[in-house]
DSSP file (Angstrom, degrees, kcal/mol; ACC not computed):
  #  RESIDUE AA STRUCTURE BP1 BP2  ACC     N-H-->O    O-->H-N    N-H-->O    O-->H-N    TCO  KAPPA ALPHA  PHI   PSI    X-CA   Y-CA   Z-CA
    1    1 A D              0   0    0      0, 0.0     2,-0.2     0, 0.0     3,-0.0   0.000 360.0 360.0 360.0 160.7   47.5   -3.0  -67.8
    2    2 A I        -     0   0    0      1,-0.1     2,-0.3     2,-0.0     0, 0.0  -0.482 360.0-114.0 -67.5 140.1   48.4    0.6  -68.7
    3    3 A L        +     0   0    0     -2,-0.2    -1,-0.1    11,-0.1     8,-0.0  -0.606  32.7 179.9 -81.2 141.0   46.8    3.0  -66.3
    4    4 A D        -     0   0    0     -2,-0.3     7,-0.1    -3,-0.0    -1,-0.1  -0.626  13.6-161.6-140.0  73.9   44.1    5.3  -67.6
    5    5 A P        -     0   0    0      0, 0.0   133,-0.0     0, 0.0    -2,-0.0  -0.279  13.2-175.1 -65.2 142.3   42.9    7.4  -64.8
    6    6 A R        +     0   0    0    132,-0.2   133,-0.0     1,-0.1     3,-0.0   0.415  67.1  36.3-116.5  -3.1   39.5    9.2  -65.3
    7    7 A S  S  > S-     0   0    0      1,-0.1     4,-2.5   133,-0.0     5,-0.2  -0.954  85.0-107.8-144.6 161.4   39.3   11.3  -62.1
    8    8 A P  H  > S+     0   0    0      0, 0.0     4,-1.7     0, 0.0     5,-0.1   0.801 119.1  55.7 -60.9 -28.5   41.7   13.2  -59.9
    9    9 A Y  H  > S+     0   0    0      2,-0.2     4,-1.6     1,-0.2     5,-0.2   0.969 111.8  40.7 -68.3 -52.3   41.3   10.5  -57.3
   10   10 A S  H  > S+     0   0    0      1,-0.2     4,-2.1     2,-0.2    -1,-0.2   0.838 112.0  56.9 -70.2 -27.8   42.4    7.7  -59.6
   11   11 A A  H  X S+     0   0    0     -4,-2.5     4,-2.8     1,-0.2    -1,-0.2   0.905 105.0  52.2 -67.4 -37.1   45.1   10.0  -61.2
   12   12 A S  H  X S+     0   0    0     -4,-1.7     4,-1.7     1,-0.2    -2,-0.2   0.879 109.6  49.3 -67.7 -33.4   46.7   10.4  -57.7
   13   13 A K  H  X S+     0   0    0     -4,-1.6     4,-1.4     2,-0.2    -1,-0.2   0.914 112.7  47.1 -69.4 -41.2   46.7    6.6  -57.2
   14   14 A A  H  X S+     0   0    0     -4,-2.1     4,-2.2     1,-0.2     3,-0.2   0.921 109.8  53.5 -66.3 -41.6   48.4    6.2  -60.6
   15   15 A A  H  X S+     0   0    0     -4,-2.8     4,-2.7     1,-0.2    -1,-0.2   0.878 104.4  55.7 -60.7 -37.2   50.9    8.9  -59.8
   16   16 A S  H  X S+     0   0    0     -4,-1.7     4,-2.2     1,-0.2    -1,-0.2   0.874 106.3  50.7 -67.9 -32.3   51.9    7.2  -56.6
   17   17 A E  H  X S+     0   0    0     -4,-1.4     4,-2.9    -3,-0.2     5,-0.2   0.948 111.4  48.0 -62.9 -48.5   52.7    4.0  -58.6
   18   18 A Y  H  X S+     0   0    0     -4,-2.2     4,-2.0     1,-0.2    -2,-0.2   0.897 111.0  50.9 -59.6 -42.9   54.9    5.9  -61.0
   19   19 A L  H  X S+     0   0    0     -4,-2.7     4,-1.2     2,-0.2    -1,-0.2   0.924 111.5  46.9 -63.2 -43.5   56.7    7.7  -58.1
   20   20 A A  H  X S+     0   0    0     -4,-2.2     4,-1.7     1,-0.2     3,-0.5   0.928 112.5  50.0 -64.3 -42.1   57.4    4.4  -56.3
   21   21 A M  H  X S+     0   0    0     -4,-2.9     4,-2.6     1,-0.2    -1,-0.2   0.845 103.8  59.6 -69.9 -26.8   58.6    2.8  -59.5
   22   22 A S  H  X S+     0   0    0     -4,-2.0     4,-2.2    -5,-0.2     5,-0.3   0.863 104.7  50.3 -60.4 -36.2   60.9    5.8  -60.2
   23   23 A Y  H  X>S+     0   0    0     -4,-1.2     4,-1.9    -3,-0.5     6,-1.6   0.847 109.3  51.4 -71.0 -35.7   62.6    5.0  -57.0
   24   24 A F  H  X5S+     0   0    0     -4,-1.7     4,-1.3     4,-0.2    -2,-0.2   0.948 116.1  40.3 -62.9 -50.2   63.0    1.4  -57.9
   25   25 A H  H  <5S+     0   0    0     -4,-2.6    -2,-0.2     2,-0.2    -1,-0.2   0.858 123.7  36.5 -72.4 -34.1   64.6    2.2  -61.3
   26   26 A T  H  <5S+     0   0    0     -4,-2.2    -3,-0.2    -5,-0.2    -2,-0.2   0.911 134.8  16.1 -85.2 -45.6   66.8    5.2  -60.1
   27   27 A F  H  <5S-     0   0    0     -4,-1.9    -3,-0.2    -5,-0.3    -2,-0.2   0.445  96.9-115.0-116.3  -4.2   68.0    4.1  -56.7
   28   28 A G     << +     0   0    0     -4,-1.3    -4,-0.2    -5,-0.5    -3,-0.1   0.673  51.3 169.9  78.4  13.2   67.3    0.3  -56.5
   29   29 A L        -     0   0    0     -6,-1.6     2,-0.5     1,-0.1    -1,-0.2  -0.391  43.8-110.4 -60.9 128.2   64.7    0.8  -53.8
   30   30 A P        +     0   0    0      0, 0.0     2,-0.4     0, 0.0    -1,-0.1  -0.483  50.8 172.1 -65.2 116.8   62.9   -2.5  -53.3
   31   31 A V        +     0   0    0     -2,-0.5    68,-4.0   -10,-0.1    69,-0.5  -0.990  19.5 175.6-133.0 127.8   59.3   -1.9  -54.6
   32   32 A L        -     0   0    0     -2,-0.4     2,-0.5    66,-0.2    69,-0.2  -0.985  18.4-151.9-121.2 137.9   56.4   -4.2  -55.2
   33   33 A I  E     -a  101   0A   0     67,-2.1    69,-3.0    -2,-0.4     2,-0.4  -0.957   8.2-166.6-115.9 128.6   53.1   -2.7  -56.3
   34   34 A T  E     -a  102   0A   0     -2,-0.5     2,-0.6    67,-0.2    69,-0.2  -0.925   8.2-164.6-110.7 136.8   49.8   -4.4  -55.5
   35   35 A R  E     -a  103   0A   0     67,-2.4    69,-2.6    -2,-0.4     2,-0.3  -0.955  21.7-171.1-117.0 107.7   46.4   -3.4  -57.1
   36   36 A S  E     -a  104   0A   0     -2,-0.6    69,-0.2    67,-0.2     3,-0.1  -0.676  23.4-115.4-103.4 151.3   43.7   -4.9  -55.0
   37   37 A S        -     0   0    0     67,-2.2     2,-0.2    -2,-0.3    42,-0.2  -0.144  63.8 -60.9 -65.5 175.0   40.0   -5.2  -55.6
   38   38 A N  E     -b   79   0B   0     40,-1.5    42,-3.4   105,-0.1     2,-0.2  -0.467  61.6-137.0 -62.7 128.2   37.7   -3.3  -53.1
   39   39 A N  E     +b   80   0B   0     -2,-0.2     2,-0.3    40,-0.2    42,-0.2  -0.530  24.1 179.0 -86.9 153.8   38.3   -4.6  -49.7
   40   40 A Y  E     +b   81   0B   0     40,-1.7    42,-2.3    -2,-0.2     9,-0.0  -0.968  28.6  87.6-144.3 155.9   35.6   -5.4  -47.0
   41   41 A G    >   -     0   0    0     -2,-0.3     3,-1.2    40,-0.2    -2,-0.0  -0.865  69.8 -15.2 145.2-172.9   35.9   -6.7  -43.5
   42   42 A P  T 3  S+     0   0    0      0, 0.0    40,-0.0     0, 0.0    -2,-0.0  -0.165 117.1  13.3 -57.4 148.4   36.4   -5.8  -39.9
   43   43 A Y  T 3  S+     0   0    0      1,-0.2     2,-0.2     8,-0.0     0, 0.0   0.600  83.2 156.8  66.2  18.1   37.6   -2.3  -38.8
   44   44 A Q    <   -     0   0    0     -3,-1.2    -1,-0.2     1,-0.1    -3,-0.0  -0.527  53.3-101.5 -73.0 138.1   37.1   -0.7  -42.2
   45   45 A F    >   -     0   0    0     -2,-0.2     3,-1.4     1,-0.1     2,-1.1  -0.367  33.7-123.7 -58.1 132.6   36.7    3.0  -42.3
   46   46 A P  T 3  S+     0   0    0      0, 0.0    -1,-0.1     0, 0.0     9,-0.0  -0.038  95.5  82.3 -82.2  38.9   33.0    3.7  -42.6
   47   47 A E  T 3  S+     0   0    0     -2,-1.1     2,-0.1     5,-0.0    -2,-0.1   0.601  72.7  88.8-103.0 -18.5   33.2    5.8  -45.7
   48   48 A K  S <> S-     0   0    0     -3,-1.4     4,-2.9     1,-0.1     5,-0.3  -0.371  93.7 -99.6 -78.2 158.9   33.4    2.8  -48.1
   49   49 A L  H  > S+     0   0    0      1,-0.2     4,-2.7     2,-0.2     5,-0.2   0.861 113.5  41.8 -50.5 -57.3   30.2    1.3  -49.5
   50   50 A I  H  > S+     0   0    0      1,-0.2     4,-2.4     2,-0.2    -1,-0.2   0.964 121.2  39.0 -64.6 -54.5   29.7   -1.8  -47.3
   51   51 A P  H  > S+     0   0    0      0, 0.0     4,-2.9     0, 0.0     5,-0.2   0.894 116.9  52.9 -68.0 -33.4   30.6   -0.3  -43.9
   52   52 A L  H  X S+     0   0    0     -4,-2.9     4,-2.5    -7,-0.2     5,-0.2   0.955 110.8  45.5 -60.5 -50.0   28.8    3.0  -44.8
   53   53 A F  H  X S+     0   0    0     -4,-2.7     4,-2.4    -5,-0.3    -1,-0.2   0.908 115.4  47.6 -59.9 -43.5   25.6    1.3  -45.7
   54   54 A I  H  X S+     0   0    0     -4,-2.4     4,-2.1    -5,-0.2    -2,-0.2   0.922 114.3  44.6 -66.3 -44.3   25.8   -0.8  -42.6
   55   55 A T  H  X S+     0   0    0     -4,-2.9     4,-1.7     2,-0.2    -1,-0.2   0.847 112.4  53.2 -72.4 -31.2   26.5    2.1  -40.2
   56   56 A N  H  <>S+     0   0    0     -4,-2.5     5,-3.1    -5,-0.2    -1,-0.2   0.950 111.4  45.7 -61.8 -49.4   23.8    4.2  -41.9
   57   57 A L  H ><5S+     0   0    0     -4,-2.4     3,-1.4     1,-0.2    -2,-0.2   0.864 109.0  54.7 -66.8 -34.9   21.2    1.5  -41.4
   58   58 A I  H 3<5S+     0   0    0     -4,-2.1    -1,-0.2     1,-0.3    -2,-0.2   0.906 111.5  46.3 -61.4 -39.4   22.3    0.9  -37.8
   59   59 A D  T 3<5S-     0   0    0     -4,-1.7    -1,-0.3    -5,-0.2    -2,-0.2   0.319 119.8-113.9 -86.2  11.5   21.6    4.7  -37.3
   60   60 A K  T < 5S+     0   0    0     -3,-1.4     2,-0.3     1,-0.2    -3,-0.2   0.782  72.3 136.6  63.2  27.3   18.3    4.4  -39.1
   61   61 A K      < -     0   0    0     -5,-3.1    -1,-0.2    -6,-0.2    -2,-0.1  -0.722  58.2-102.4-103.6 153.7   19.5    6.6  -42.0
   62   62 A K        -     0   0    0     -2,-0.3     2,-0.3    -3,-0.1    68,-0.2  -0.329  30.8-124.6 -68.7 156.9   19.0    6.0  -45.7
   63   63 A I  E     -c  130   0C   0     66,-3.4    68,-3.6    -7,-0.1     2,-0.5  -0.805  20.1-130.8-100.8 147.0   21.8    4.6  -47.8
   64   64 A T  E     -c  131   0C   0     -2,-0.3     2,-0.4    66,-0.2    68,-0.2  -0.869  23.7-176.0-101.1 127.8   22.9    6.6  -50.9
   65   65 A L  E     -c  132   0C   0     66,-2.2    68,-2.5    -2,-0.5     2,-0.2  -0.989  28.0-121.4-126.2 129.0   23.3    4.7  -54.2
   66   66 A M  E     +c  133   0C   0     -2,-0.4     7,-0.5    66,-0.2     2,-0.3  -0.485  42.2 175.0 -72.6 139.1   24.6    6.3  -57.3
   67   67 A Y        +     0   0    0     66,-3.1    68,-0.4    -2,-0.2     2,-0.3  -0.997  19.1 164.4-151.1 142.8   21.9    6.1  -60.1
   68   68 A S  B >   -D   71   0D   0      3,-0.8     3,-0.7    -2,-0.3     5,-0.0  -0.936  50.1-104.0-147.5 165.2   21.3    7.3  -63.6
   69   69 A E  T 3  S+     0   0    0     -2,-0.3    -1,-0.1     1,-0.3     0, 0.0   0.903 124.0  41.5 -55.5 -45.4   18.8    6.2  -66.3
   70   70 A D  T 3  S+     0   0    0      1,-0.2    -1,-0.3    -3,-0.1    -3,-0.0   0.549 127.7  31.2 -85.5  -4.8   21.5    4.3  -68.1
   71   71 A N  B <   -D   68   0D   0     -3,-0.7     2,-2.1     2,-0.0    -3,-0.8  -0.542  64.6-180.0-151.6  79.9   23.1    2.9  -65.0
   72   72 A P  S    S-     0   0    0      0, 0.0    -5,-0.2     0, 0.0    -3,-0.1  -0.485  83.3 -47.7 -84.5  74.1   20.7    2.2  -62.0
   73   73 A G  S    S+     0   0    0     -2,-2.1    40,-2.2    -7,-0.5    41,-0.3   0.713 101.0 131.6  77.3  18.6   23.2    1.0  -59.6
   74   74 A L        +     0   0    0     38,-0.2    -1,-0.1    37,-0.2    -7,-0.1   0.341  23.5 133.0 -93.0   9.9   24.8   -1.4  -62.0
   75   75 A N        -     0   0    0     -9,-0.2    37,-2.1    -4,-0.2     2,-0.4  -0.386  52.4-137.0 -54.8 133.0   28.4   -0.4  -61.3
   76   76 A V  E     +Ef 111 142E   0     65,-2.1    67,-2.0    35,-0.2     2,-0.4  -0.830  26.8 174.9-101.8 132.1   30.4   -3.6  -60.8
   77   77 A R  E     -Ef 110 143E   0     33,-2.7    33,-2.6    -2,-0.4     2,-0.5  -0.990  25.6-137.2-133.2 144.5   33.0   -4.0  -58.0
   78   78 A D  E     -E  109   0E   0     65,-0.5   -40,-1.5    -2,-0.4     2,-0.5  -0.885  23.6-144.4 -98.0 131.7   35.0   -7.1  -57.1
   79   79 A W  E     -b   38   0B   0     29,-1.1     2,-0.5    -2,-0.5   -40,-0.2  -0.862  14.2-169.6-106.9 126.2   35.1   -7.5  -53.3
   80   80 A L  E     -b   39   0B   0    -42,-3.4   -40,-1.7    -2,-0.5     2,-0.2  -0.964  25.9-122.1-116.6 121.3   38.2   -8.9  -51.6
   81   81 A Y  E >>  -b   40   0B   0     -2,-0.5     4,-1.8    80,-0.3     3,-0.9  -0.482  25.1-126.5 -63.3 133.9   38.1   -9.9  -47.9
   82   82 A V  H 3> S+     0   0    0    -42,-2.3     4,-2.3     1,-0.3    -1,-0.1   0.769 107.1  52.9 -57.4 -36.3   40.7   -7.9  -46.1
   83   83 A K  H 3> S+     0   0    0      2,-0.2     4,-2.0     1,-0.2    -1,-0.3   0.819 107.2  52.8 -72.6 -30.5   42.5  -10.8  -44.6
   84   84 A D  H <> S+     0   0    0     -3,-0.9     4,-2.2     2,-0.2    -2,-0.2   0.880 109.6  49.7 -68.4 -38.5   42.8  -12.4  -48.0
   85   85 A N  H  X S+     0   0    0     -4,-1.8     4,-2.6     2,-0.2    -2,-0.2   0.947 110.1  49.7 -63.6 -47.7   44.4   -9.2  -49.3
   86   86 A C  H  X S+     0   0    0     -4,-2.3     4,-2.5     1,-0.2    -2,-0.2   0.894 110.5  51.0 -58.9 -40.3   46.8   -9.2  -46.3
   87   87 A E  H  X S+     0   0    0     -4,-2.0     4,-2.8     2,-0.2    -1,-0.2   0.935 110.6  48.4 -62.5 -45.4   47.8  -12.8  -47.0
   88   88 A A  H  X S+     0   0    0     -4,-2.2     4,-2.3     2,-0.2    -2,-0.2   0.911 112.2  48.5 -64.5 -41.7   48.5  -12.1  -50.6
   89   89 A I  H  X S+     0   0    0     -4,-2.6     4,-2.6     2,-0.2    -1,-0.2   0.933 111.8  50.3 -61.6 -45.4   50.6   -9.0  -49.7
   90   90 A W  H  X S+     0   0    0     -4,-2.5     4,-1.4     1,-0.2    -2,-0.2   0.920 110.5  48.9 -56.7 -47.1   52.5  -11.1  -47.2
   91   91 A Q  H  X S+     0   0    0     -4,-2.8     4,-2.3     1,-0.2     5,-0.4   0.887 111.8  49.9 -64.4 -37.3   53.1  -13.8  -49.8
   92   92 A L  H  X S+     0   0    0     -4,-2.3     4,-2.6     2,-0.2    -2,-0.2   0.892 104.4  57.1 -66.5 -39.6   54.3  -11.2  -52.3
   93   93 A I  H  < S+     0   0    0     -4,-2.6    -1,-0.2     1,-0.2    -2,-0.2   0.849 117.7  35.3 -57.7 -33.8   56.7   -9.7  -49.8
   94   94 A N  H  < S+     0   0    0     -4,-1.4    -2,-0.2    -5,-0.2    -1,-0.2   0.754 136.7  17.1 -90.8 -27.6   58.3  -13.2  -49.5
   95   95 A K  H  < S+     0   0    0     -4,-2.3    -3,-0.2    -5,-0.1    -2,-0.2   0.544  96.8 105.7-123.2 -17.6   58.0  -14.4  -53.1
   96   96 A G     <  -     0   0    0     -4,-2.6     2,-0.5    -5,-0.4   -64,-0.0  -0.177  66.7-116.6 -73.0 163.9   57.3  -11.4  -55.3
   97   97 A V    >   -     0   0    0      1,-0.0     3,-1.5   -67,-0.0    -1,-0.1  -0.884  29.7-113.2-105.0 125.8   59.8   -9.8  -57.6
   98   98 A N  T 3  S+     0   0    0     -2,-0.5   -66,-0.2     1,-0.2     3,-0.1  -0.241 101.9  27.8 -56.3 142.6   60.9   -6.2  -57.0
   99   99 A G  T 3  S+     0   0    0    -68,-4.0     2,-0.3     1,-0.3    -1,-0.2   0.503  98.6 117.6  81.7   4.4   59.8   -3.8  -59.7
  100  100 A E    <   -     0   0    0     -3,-1.5   -67,-2.1   -69,-0.5     2,-0.4  -0.698  57.0-139.2-103.4 158.0   56.7   -5.9  -60.5
  101  101 A I  E     -a   33   0A   0     -2,-0.3     2,-0.4   -69,-0.2   -67,-0.2  -0.955  18.4-167.5-114.6 132.9   53.0   -5.1  -60.2
  102  102 A Y  E     -a   34   0A   0    -69,-3.0   -67,-2.4    -2,-0.4     2,-0.3  -0.983  11.5-144.7-125.3 130.8   50.6   -7.7  -58.9
  103  103 A N  E     -a   35   0A   0     -2,-0.4     2,-0.5    43,-0.3    47,-0.3  -0.732   8.7-161.4 -91.3 144.1   46.8   -7.7  -59.0
  104  104 A I  E     -a   36   0A   0    -69,-2.6   -67,-2.2    -2,-0.3     2,-0.2  -0.964  13.5-175.3-123.7 109.5   44.8   -9.2  -56.1
  105  105 A D        -     0   0    0     -2,-0.5    41,-0.1   -69,-0.2    39,-0.0  -0.580  24.6-147.4-102.3 167.8   41.2  -10.0  -56.9
  106  106 A G        -     0   0    0     -2,-0.2   -25,-0.2   -26,-0.1    -1,-0.1   0.524  29.2-131.3-109.7 -11.2   38.5  -11.3  -54.6
  107  107 A G  S    S+     0   0    0      1,-0.1   -27,-0.1    55,-0.1   -29,-0.0   0.824  78.2 109.1  61.9  30.8   36.6  -13.4  -57.1
  108  108 A N        +     0   0    0    -29,-0.1   -29,-1.1    54,-0.1     2,-0.3  -0.416  43.3 174.0-136.4  60.1   33.4  -11.7  -55.9
  109  109 A E  E     +E   78   0E   0    -31,-0.2     2,-0.3   -33,-0.1   -31,-0.3  -0.510  12.5 157.0 -70.2 129.4   32.1   -9.4  -58.6
  110  110 A K  E     -E   77   0E   0    -33,-2.6   -33,-2.7    -2,-0.3     2,-0.1  -0.989  41.4-112.0-147.9 151.9   28.7   -7.8  -57.8
  111  111 A T  E  >  -E   76   0E   0     -2,-0.3     4,-2.2   -35,-0.2   -35,-0.2  -0.463  32.6-114.8 -78.9 158.8   26.9   -4.8  -58.9
  112  112 A N  H  > S+     0   0    0    -37,-2.1     4,-2.4   -39,-0.2   -38,-0.2   0.841 117.5  54.6 -64.4 -29.9   26.3   -2.1  -56.3
  113  113 A I  H  > S+     0   0    0    -40,-2.2     4,-2.5     2,-0.2    -1,-0.2   0.859 106.1  52.5 -71.7 -34.4   22.6   -2.7  -56.4
  114  114 A E  H  > S+     0   0    0    -41,-0.3     4,-2.2     2,-0.2    -2,-0.2   0.932 111.9  44.8 -65.4 -45.0   23.1   -6.4  -55.6
  115  115 A I  H  X S+     0   0    0     -4,-2.2     4,-2.2     2,-0.2     5,-0.2   0.923 113.5  52.1 -64.9 -42.3   25.3   -5.5  -52.6
  116  116 A T  H  X S+     0   0    0     -4,-2.4     4,-2.7     1,-0.2    -2,-0.2   0.931 109.8  47.2 -61.8 -44.6   22.7   -2.9  -51.5
  117  117 A K  H  X S+     0   0    0     -4,-2.5     4,-2.3     1,-0.2    -1,-0.2   0.875 110.4  52.4 -65.5 -38.9   19.9   -5.3  -51.7
  118  118 A E  H  X S+     0   0    0     -4,-2.2     4,-2.3     2,-0.2    -1,-0.2   0.907 111.5  46.7 -65.6 -37.7   21.8   -8.0  -49.7
  119  119 A I  H  X S+     0   0    0     -4,-2.2     4,-1.5     2,-0.2    -2,-0.2   0.938 112.8  49.8 -71.3 -44.3   22.6   -5.4  -46.9
  120  120 A L  H  <>S+     0   0    0     -4,-2.7     5,-2.5     1,-0.2     4,-0.5   0.920 111.4  49.0 -54.9 -44.4   18.9   -4.2  -46.9
  121  121 A C  H ><5S+     0   0    0     -4,-2.3     3,-1.4     1,-0.2    -2,-0.2   0.917 106.8  55.1 -64.7 -45.7   17.7   -7.8  -46.7
  122  122 A A  H 3<5S+     0   0    0     -4,-2.3    -1,-0.2     1,-0.3    -2,-0.2   0.790 112.3  44.5 -57.5 -30.6   20.2   -8.5  -43.8
  123  123 A F  T 3<5S-     0   0    0     -4,-1.5    -1,-0.3    -3,-0.4    -2,-0.2   0.439 113.1-119.9 -93.4  -2.3   18.6   -5.5  -41.9
  124  124 A G  T < 5S+     0   0    0     -3,-1.4     2,-0.3    -4,-0.5    -3,-0.2   0.813  72.6 119.2  69.8  29.0   15.1   -6.6  -42.8
  125  125 A V      < -     0   0    0     -5,-2.5    -1,-0.3    -6,-0.2    -2,-0.1  -0.806  52.9-125.5-120.8 167.1   14.3   -3.3  -44.6
  126  126 A G    >   -     0   0    0     -2,-0.3     3,-2.0    -3,-0.1    -1,-0.0  -0.341  38.8 -80.8-106.7-172.6   13.3   -2.5  -48.1
  127  127 A E  G >  S+     0   0    0      1,-0.3     3,-1.9     2,-0.2    -1,-0.0   0.555 110.3  84.6 -67.9  -9.4   14.3   -0.3  -51.0
  128  128 A E  G 3  S+     0   0    0      1,-0.3    -1,-0.3     3,-0.0   -66,-0.0   0.623  82.0  65.1 -64.3 -13.1   12.5    2.7  -49.3
  129  129 A M  G <  S+     0   0    0     -3,-2.0   -66,-3.4   -67,-0.1     2,-0.5   0.378  84.2  95.0 -91.7   6.2   15.8    3.0  -47.4
  130  130 A I  E <   -c   63   0C   0     -3,-1.9     2,-0.6   -68,-0.2   -66,-0.2  -0.842  55.6-165.6 -98.7 131.4   17.7    3.9  -50.6
  131  131 A E  E     -c   64   0C   0    -68,-3.6   -66,-2.2    -2,-0.5     2,-0.4  -0.973  19.3-141.2-108.3 117.4   18.3    7.5  -51.6
  132  132 A F  E     -c   65   0C   0     -2,-0.6   -66,-0.2   -68,-0.2   -68,-0.1  -0.669  23.6-179.2 -82.5 132.9   19.4    7.6  -55.2
  133  133 A I  E     -c   66   0C   0    -68,-2.5   -66,-3.1    -2,-0.4     2,-0.1  -0.850  31.9 -93.2-126.8 159.3   22.1   10.2  -56.0
  134  134 A P        -     0   0    0      0, 0.0   -66,-0.1     0, 0.0   -68,-0.0  -0.439  47.6 -95.8 -75.3 153.0   23.8   11.1  -59.3
  135  135 A H        -     0   0    0    -68,-0.4     2,-0.1    -2,-0.1     3,-0.1  -0.304  40.1-110.4 -61.8 144.1   27.0    9.5  -60.3
  136  136 A R    >   -     0   0    0      1,-0.1     3,-1.5     2,-0.0     2,-0.2  -0.409  44.0 -92.0 -71.8 155.3   30.3   11.4  -59.5
  137  137 A K  T 3  S+     0   0    0      1,-0.3    -1,-0.1    -2,-0.1     3,-0.1  -0.507 111.9  15.0 -68.8 137.4   32.1   12.8  -62.6
  138  138 A G  T 3  S+     0   0    0      1,-0.3     2,-0.3    -2,-0.2    -1,-0.3   0.546  87.6 157.7  76.0   9.8   34.7   10.4  -63.9
  139  139 A H    <   -     0   0    0     -3,-1.5    -1,-0.3     1,-0.1     2,-0.1  -0.526  39.6-124.6 -72.6 131.3   33.2    7.5  -61.9
  140  140 A D        -     0   0    0     -2,-0.3     3,-0.1     1,-0.1    -1,-0.1  -0.432   5.2-146.8 -78.1 144.8   34.1    4.1  -63.4
  141  141 A F  S    S+     0   0    0      1,-0.3   -65,-2.1    -2,-0.1     2,-0.4   0.902  83.4  21.0 -75.3 -40.6   31.5    1.6  -64.4
  142  142 A K  E     -f   76   0E   0    -67,-0.2     2,-0.5     2,-0.1    -1,-0.3  -0.994  54.6-166.9-138.3 134.0   33.6   -1.4  -63.5
  143  143 A Y  E     +f   77   0E   0    -67,-2.0   -65,-0.5    -2,-0.4     2,-0.3  -0.979  32.2 150.0-111.1 120.1   36.6   -2.1  -61.3
  144  144 A S        -     0   0    0     -2,-0.5     2,-0.3   -67,-0.1    -2,-0.1  -0.988  22.7-168.7-152.7 141.8   38.1   -5.5  -62.1
  145  145 A V        -     0   0    0     -2,-0.3     2,-0.6   -42,-0.0  -108,-0.0  -0.928  19.9-132.7-130.4 156.9   41.6   -7.0  -61.9
  146  146 A D        -     0   0    0     -2,-0.3     3,-0.4     1,-0.1   -43,-0.3  -0.941  14.5-171.5-110.2 116.7   43.1  -10.2  -63.2
  147  147 A S     >  +     0   0    0     -2,-0.6     4,-2.3     1,-0.2     5,-0.2   0.023  49.8 117.5 -99.3  27.6   45.2  -12.0  -60.6
  148  148 A T  H  > S+     0   0    0      1,-0.2     4,-1.9     2,-0.2     5,-0.2   0.924  75.8  52.1 -59.5 -46.0   46.6  -14.6  -63.0
  149  149 A K  H  > S+     0   0    0     -3,-0.4     4,-1.5     1,-0.2     3,-0.3   0.931 110.9  47.2 -59.3 -47.4   50.1  -13.3  -62.4
  150  150 A L  H  > S+     0   0    0    -47,-0.3     4,-2.6     1,-0.2    -1,-0.2   0.904 113.1  48.8 -56.4 -46.1   49.8  -13.6  -58.6
  151  151 A K  H  < S+     0   0    0     -4,-2.3    -1,-0.2     1,-0.2    -2,-0.2   0.719 107.9  53.9 -75.1 -21.7   48.3  -17.1  -58.8
  152  152 A S  H  < S+     0   0    0     -4,-1.9    -1,-0.2    -3,-0.3    -2,-0.2   0.799 115.2  41.1 -80.6 -28.6   51.1  -18.3  -61.1
  153  153 A L  H  < S+     0   0    0     -4,-1.5    -2,-0.2     1,-0.2    -3,-0.1   0.843 131.9  24.7 -78.9 -37.8   53.6  -17.1  -58.6
  154  154 A I    ><  +     0   0    0     -4,-2.6     3,-2.4    -5,-0.2    -1,-0.2  -0.679  68.3 173.3-130.3  76.2   51.8  -18.3  -55.6
  155  155 A P  T 3  S+     0   0    0      0, 0.0    -1,-0.1     0, 0.0    -4,-0.1   0.731  76.9  63.1 -60.3 -20.8   49.5  -21.1  -56.7
  156  156 A E  T 3  S+     0   0    0     -3,-0.1     2,-0.4     2,-0.0    -5,-0.1   0.609  76.4 110.7 -79.0  -9.6   48.4  -21.9  -53.1
  157  157 A F    <   +     0   0    0     -3,-2.4     2,-0.4    -7,-0.2    -3,-0.1  -0.527  42.7 165.8 -67.6 122.7   46.9  -18.4  -52.8
  158  158 A K        -     0   0    0     -2,-0.4     2,-0.5   -74,-0.0    -2,-0.0  -0.999  42.4-116.8-134.6 135.9   43.1  -18.8  -52.6
  159  159 A Q        -     0   0    0     -2,-0.4   -53,-0.0     1,-0.2    -2,-0.0  -0.628  29.9-171.2 -74.0 126.4   40.5  -16.3  -51.6
  160  160 A K        +     0   0    0     -2,-0.5     2,-0.4   -79,-0.1    -1,-0.2   0.763  59.3  66.5 -95.1 -24.8   39.0  -17.9  -48.5
  161  161 A K        -     0   0    0    -80,-0.1     2,-0.4   -55,-0.0   -80,-0.3  -0.805  58.9-163.3-102.8 138.0   36.1  -15.6  -47.9
  162  162 A I        -     0   0    0     -2,-0.4     2,-0.4   -82,-0.1   -82,-0.1  -0.958  37.6-104.0-112.7 136.0   33.1  -15.2  -50.1
  163  163 A I        +     0   0    0     -2,-0.4     2,-0.4   -84,-0.2   -84,-0.0  -0.417  54.5 156.9 -64.5 117.0   31.1  -12.1  -49.5
  164  164 A T              0   0    0     -2,-0.4    -2,-0.0     1,-0.1   -46,-0.0  -0.997 360.0 360.0-142.0 137.4   27.9  -13.0  -47.6
  165  165 A L              0   0    0     -2,-0.4    -1,-0.1   -50,-0.0    -2,-0.0   0.353 360.0 360.0-117.5 360.0   25.8  -10.7  -45.5
């Protein structure tokens, strides 16, 4: 899809794709672009939602969840197990077409409040451990990608992990 960034963060990601593609078109540099769903798994830096919530609860700290009257934690994210993402990237390195963009989804769309409640349940604590904070400016309601193109090129690619806490 055409990129439509809504925040400086997403604009910087879009700009990096355009820069990489300019090198492909101008100099023939071999470039493949992947757009992956949100990753989760071992060794993830603890600033992202799942590891941040887990490390906060280990440290007996509250977790922060973006909230507004019209969107009480209903932001939707698709979660992709990191090893599945690595497998897809490896397959694309070997079978992908330079100058093409491939989406890699996880097949695990969940709202932030669903993920939050699953993590709280896994720790045996209740919603009193949630601190509701306002949404960031330019924050997207839903991140979702369609990996039909990837799966038509690599039909054997299957997401192996389903998010369970």
